[in-house]
C-alpha positions as CSV (number, residue, x, y, z in Angstrom):
1,X,-10.6,2.1,3.4
2,X,-7.3,3.4,4.7
3,X,-4.9,0.4,5.1
4,X,-1.4,0.3,6.4
5,X,0.8,-2.3,4.6
6,X,4.0,-3.5,6.4
7,X,6.5,-5.4,4.4
8,X,6.9,-4.9,0.7
9,X,9.0,-7.8,-0.5
10,X,8.5,-10.2,-3.3
11,X,5.0,-11.1,-2.0
12,X,4.0,-7.9,-0.1
13,X,4.7,-5.5,-3.0
14,X,2.2,-7.2,-5.3
15,X,-0.3,-7.6,-2.5
16,X,-0.2,-3.9,-1.7
17,X,-0.6,-2.9,-5.3
18,X,-3.7,-5.1,-5.6
19,X,-5.2,-3.3,-2.6
20,X,-4.7,0.0,-4.4
21,X,-6.2,-1.4,-7.5
22,X,-9.2,-2.4,-5.4
23,X,-9.7,1.3,-4.5
24,X,-8.0,1.3,-1.0
25,X,-5.8,4.1,0.4
26,X,-2.6,2.1,1.1
27,X,0.1,3.6,3.4
28,X,3.1,1.3,3.0
29,X,6.3,0.7,5.0
30,X,9.4,-1.3,4.3
31,X,13.1,-1.0,5.3
32,X,14.1,-1.1,1.7
33,X,14.1,2.2,-0.2
34,X,13.8,0.2,-3.5
35,X,10.7,-1.6,-2.2
36,X,9.2,1.7,-1.1
37,X,9.9,3.3,-4.6
38,X,8.1,0.4,-6.3
39,X,5.2,0.8,-3.9
40,X,5.0,4.5,-4.7
41,X,5.0,3.7,-8.4
42,X,2.0,1.3,-7.7
43,X,0.1,4.1,-6.1
44,X,0.9,3.6,-2.4
45,X,1.8,6.4,0.0
46,X,5.1,5.5,1.6
47,X,6.5,6.0,5.1
48,X,9.9,5.4,6.7
49,X,8.4,4.1,10.1
50,X,5.8,1.6,11.0
51,X,4.2,4.0,13.5
52,X,3.8,6.7,10.9
53,X,2.2,4.2,8.4
54,X,-0.4,3.0,10.8
55,X,-1.6,6.4,12.0
56,X,-5.3,6.6,11.3
57,X,-5.3,3.2,9.6
58,X,-8.7,1.2,9.6
59,X,-6.7,-1.9,8.9
60,X,-3.1,-3.1,9.1
61,X,-1.8,-5.8,6.8
62,X,1.7,-7.3,7.2
63,X,3.9,-9.6,5.2
64,X,7.1,-10.2,7.1
65,X,10.0,-12.7,7.1
66,X,9.6,-14.5,10.5
67,X,7.8,-14.8,13.8
68,X,10.4,-12.7,15.7
69,X,10.0,-9.7,13.4
70,X,6.1,-10.1,13.5
71,X,6.2,-10.1,17.3
72,X,8.5,-7.1,17.3
73,X,6.6,-5.1,14.7
74,X,3.1,-5.6,16.3
75,X,4.0,-5.4,19.9
76,X,6.4,-2.4,19.6
77,X,5.0,-0.4,16.7
78,X,1.4,-1.4,15.8
79,X,-0.4,-2.2,19.0
80,X,-1.1,1.0,20.8
81,X,-0.1,3.2,17.8
82,X,-2.8,2.1,15.2
83,X,-6.3,3.3,16.1
84,X,-8.0,1.0,18.6
85,X,-10.7,0.0,16.1
86,X,-8.1,-1.1,13.4
87,X,-8.3,-4.7,12.2
88,X,-4.9,-6.3,12.2
89,X,-4.1,-8.9,9.5
90,X,-0.8,-10.8,9.5
91,X,-0.1,-12.6,6.2
92,X,3.3,-13.8,7.1
93,X,4.2,-17.5,7.6
94,X,5.3,-18.0,11.2
95,X,5.0,-20.5,14.0
96,X,1.7,-21.1,15.5
97,X,2.8,-20.1,19.0
98,X,3.9,-16.7,18.0
99,X,0.7,-16.1,15.9
100,X,-1.3,-16.9,19.0
101,X,0.8,-14.8,21.4
102,X,0.6,-11.7,19.2
103,X,-3.1,-12.2,18.6
104,X,-3.6,-12.4,22.4
105,X,-1.6,-9.2,22.9
106,X,-3.7,-7.5,20.3
107,X,-6.9,-8.7,21.9
108,X,-5.8,-7.5,25.3
109,X,-5.3,-4.1,23.9
110,X,-8.8,-4.2,22.2
111,X,-7.8,-5.0,18.7
112,X,-9.3,-7.8,16.4
113,X,-6.6,-9.7,14.7
114,X,-6.3,-12.6,12.2
115,X,-3.4,-14.7,11.0
116,X,-3.8,-15.1,7.2
117,X,-0.8,-16.8,5.6
118,X,-0.9,-17.3,1.9
119,X,-0.4,-19.9,-0.8
120,X,0.3,-19.2,-4.5
121,X,3.7,-17.5,-4.7
122,X,5.0,-14.4,-6.4
123,X,2.9,-14.7,-9.5
124,X,-0.3,-15.1,-7.6
125,X,0.7,-12.2,-5.3
126,X,1.1,-10.0,-8.3
127,X,-2.1,-11.3,-10.0
128,X,-4.3,-11.1,-7.0
129,X,-5.0,-14.9,-7.1
130,X,-3.6,-16.0,-3.7
131,X,-5.3,-18.4,-1.3
132,X,-5.6,-17.2,2.3
133,X,-5.9,-19.5,5.3
134,X,-7.3,-17.5,8.1
135,X,-7.2,-17.9,11.9
136,X,-9.2,-15.8,14.2
137,X,-12.7,-15.3,15.6
138,X,-15.7,-15.4,13.3
139,X,-16.2,-11.7,13.7
140,X,-12.7,-10.8,12.9
141,X,-12.8,-13.1,9.8
142,X,-16.0,-11.4,8.6
143,X,-14.2,-8.1,8.7
144,X,-10.9,-9.4,7.2
145,X,-12.5,-11.4,4.2
146,X,-13.2,-8.4,1.8
147,X,-9.8,-7.1,2.4
148,X,-8.1,-10.4,1.7
149,X,-10.5,-11.0,-1.3
150,X,-8.9,-8.0,-3.0
151,X,-5.6,-9.9,-3.1
152,X,-6.7,-13.5,-3.6
153,X,-9.0,-15.9,-5.3
154,X,-9.9,-17.9,-2.1
155,X,-10.3,-16.9,1.5
156,X,-10.9,-19.7,3.9
157,X,-11.6,-19.5,7.7
158,X,-9.4,-22.3,9.2
159,X,-10.5,-21.7,12.8
160,X,-9.3,-19.8,16.0
161,X,-6.1,-17.8,16.2
162,X,-3.1,-19.8,14.9
163,X,-5.3,-22.0,12.7
164,X,-4.2,-20.2,9.6
165,X,-0.5,-20.8,10.3
166,X,-1.3,-24.5,11.2
167,X,-3.0,-25.0,7.8
168,X,-0.2,-23.2,5.9
169,X,2.7,-25.3,7.4
170,X,0.8,-28.5,6.9
171,X,-0.1,-27.6,3.3
172,X,3.6,-26.7,2.6
173,X,4.9,-29.9,4.1
174,X,2.8,-31.7,1.5
175,X,4.1,-29.5,-1.2
176,X,7.7,-30.0,-0.2
177,X,7.4,-33.8,0.0
178,X,5.4,-34.0,-3.3
179,X,7.7,-31.9,-5.2
180,X,10.6,-34.1,-4.3
181,X,8.7,-37.2,-5.3
182,X,7.7,-35.5,-8.6
183,X,11.4,-34.7,-9.3
184,X,12.4,-38.2,-8.4
185,X,9.8,-39.6,-10.8
186,X,10.9,-37.5,-13.8
187,X,14.5,-38.3,-13.2
188,X,13.7,-42.0,-13.0
189,X,11.5,-41.8,-16.1
190,X,14.3,-40.2,-18.1
191,X,16.8,-42.8,-17.0
192,X,14.4,-45.5,-18.1
193,X,14.1,-44.0,-21.5
194,X,10.7,-42.4,-21.3
195,X,10.0,-39.1,-23.2
196,X,9.4,-36.6,-20.4
197,X,6.5,-34.9,-22.2
198,X,4.9,-38.3,-22.8
199,X,5.4,-39.2,-19.1
200,X,3.8,-35.9,-18.1
201,X,0.9,-36.5,-20.5
202,X,0.3,-39.9,-18.7
203,X,1.0,-39.1,-15.1
204,X,-0.8,-35.8,-15.2
205,X,-4.0,-37.7,-16.0
206,X,-3.3,-40.7,-13.8
207,X,-3.0,-41.4,-10.1
208,X,0.4,-39.6,-9.9
209,X,-1.2,-36.2,-10.6
210,X,-0.4,-33.5,-8.1
211,X,-0.1,-29.6,-8.1
212,X,3.7,-30.1,-8.3
213,X,3.1,-32.1,-11.5
214,X,0.4,-30.2,-13.3
215,X,0.7,-26.7,-12.1
216,X,4.4,-26.3,-11.3
217,X,6.2,-29.0,-13.3
218,X,10.0,-29.1,-12.5
219,X,11.0,-30.0,-16.1
220,X,11.7,-27.2,-18.5
221,X,9.3,-27.1,-21.5
222,X,6.8,-29.6,-19.9
223,X,3.4,-28.5,-18.6
224,X,2.3,-24.9,-17.9
225,X,5.0,-22.2,-17.7
226,X,6.8,-22.4,-14.4
227,X,10.2,-21.3,-12.9
228,X,11.7,-24.4,-14.5
229,X,11.4,-22.5,-17.8
230,X,13.3,-19.6,-16.3
231,X,16.3,-21.4,-15.0
232,X,14.6,-22.1,-11.7
233,X,14.5,-18.3,-10.8
234,X,11.5,-16.6,-9.4
235,X,8.7,-18.4,-7.8
236,X,9.2,-19.8,-4.3
237,X,12.8,-19.9,-3.1
238,X,14.3,-23.0,-1.6
239,X,15.2,-21.0,1.5
240,X,11.5,-20.3,2.0
241,X,10.5,-23.9,1.5
242,X,13.1,-24.9,4.0
243,X,11.8,-22.3,6.5
244,X,8.3,-23.7,6.2
245,X,9.4,-27.3,6.5
246,X,11.3,-26.3,9.7
247,X,8.2,-24.7,11.1
248,X,6.2,-27.9,10.3
249,X,8.9,-30.1,12.1
250,X,8.8,-27.7,15.2
251,X,5.0,-28.0,15.2
252,X,5.1,-31.7,14.8
253,X,7.5,-32.1,17.7
254,X,5.5,-29.8,20.0
255,X,2.4,-32.1,19.6
256,X,4.2,-35.5,19.2
257,X,3.2,-36.0,15.6
258,X,5.1,-38.5,13.4
259,X,6.1,-36.9,10.0
260,X,8.9,-39.0,8.4
261,X,8.2,-37.8,4.9
262,X,8.2,-34.1,6.0
263,X,11.4,-34.7,8.0
264,X,13.2,-36.3,5.0
265,X,12.0,-33.3,2.8
266,X,13.5,-30.9,5.3
267,X,16.7,-32.8,5.3
268,X,17.0,-32.7,1.4
269,X,16.1,-29.0,1.2
270,X,18.7,-28.3,3.9
271,X,21.4,-29.9,1.7
272,X,20.0,-28.2,-1.5
273,X,20.1,-24.7,0.1
274,X,23.5,-25.3,1.7
275,X,24.9,-26.1,-1.8
276,X,24.3,-22.5,-2.8
277,X,20.7,-22.9,-4.0
278,X,18.9,-20.8,-1.3
279,X,17.6,-18.4,-3.9
280,X,16.8,-21.1,-6.5
281,X,13.2,-22.0,-6.9
282,X,12.3,-25.0,-4.7
283,X,11.5,-27.1,-7.9
284,X,15.2,-26.8,-8.8
285,X,15.9,-29.6,-6.4
286,X,15.4,-31.8,-9.5
287,X,19.0,-30.8,-10.4
288,X,20.4,-32.6,-7.4
289,X,18.6,-35.8,-8.4
């Protein structure tokens, strides 16, 4: 299948490479010459404009920084320029309203579109083991599923347009809050004289177990390899966690939901990022505790 891929950053680059590995003809665009060079090394054809990349595409996949850019790219350069039968798949994490607005614009022009944000981070993007949470019609999901499966281990239909984004921001609100609680527990355990490996061995098999504990432990040398073992570099930057928490808070406000733990997580990551840790992995917040 001829697939245009828009946005080749830390996540998108690995995702595009996995589409190539799956046998697809990937036509890639990014503003970064370095990102385009990496994509070319991974077997993608590269382009210096979105409109050129989407010419003749059977599907368009995007991984972009925010909703404003998603809106601009799709409404200015994809819709009306990609073939009318092309399937549109936005894998960015953006606000629900923008996802629905862009999907409506696509539908009005005759395109099928899904919002398909991801969970798993850079390692999963490179390894093809992402989880996709997909919003869109059943028919659009059926077309999108095999494309997304080439980049992930799980592809789940969350509901109508915008439901993928809703699932992603709720999931990451849990992640942000549980990571802070996990960091607090390790810091307290150490101050109480517990050996941290021993505490991990206990809590990872007890009711305190969570993904933040057993898959992404914030303590160096404890649990499976994680960014904590690399000076909290790589993985999921604190700035991106803060972005997702802000999206969750905006969504909560729009529907009158009470999210005190999510709000406190946002406040703590706001401070952590402002202290010069925007590029630090989000588990590095343990250093501030």
